[in-house]
C-alpha positions in Angstrom: 0.0 0.0 0.0 2.9 2.4 0.7 3.8 3.1 -2.9 0.2 4.3 -3.5 0.5 6.9 -0.8 2.7 9.8 -1.7 5.0 11.0 1.1 4.9 14.7 2.1 7.4 16.6 -0.1 6.2 15.0 -3.4 2.7 16.5 -3.0 3.5 19.4 -0.8 2.8 17.4 2.3 -1.0 17.5 2.1 -2.3 15.3 4.9 -5.9 15.4 3.6 -4.8 13.8 0.3 -2.7 11.2 2.0 -5.4 10.4 4.5 -8.1 10.0 1.8 -5.8 7.9 -0.4 -4.9 5.7 2.6 -8.5 5.3 3.5 -9.4 4.2 0.0 -6.5 1.7 0.1 -7.8 0.3 3.3 -11.3 0.0 2.0 -10.1 -1.7 -1.2 -8.0 -4.2 0.7 -10.8 -4.9 3.2 -13.3 -5.5 0.4 -10.9 -8.1 -1.1 -10.6 -10.0 2.2 
């Protein structure tokens, strides 16, 4: 999952974007289980 979530400097360190992307990853993974 880490590669899908950009780290700070790349996207100007926008926590909202990272949080939403991480949430979508978690939802996608949980739906596969």
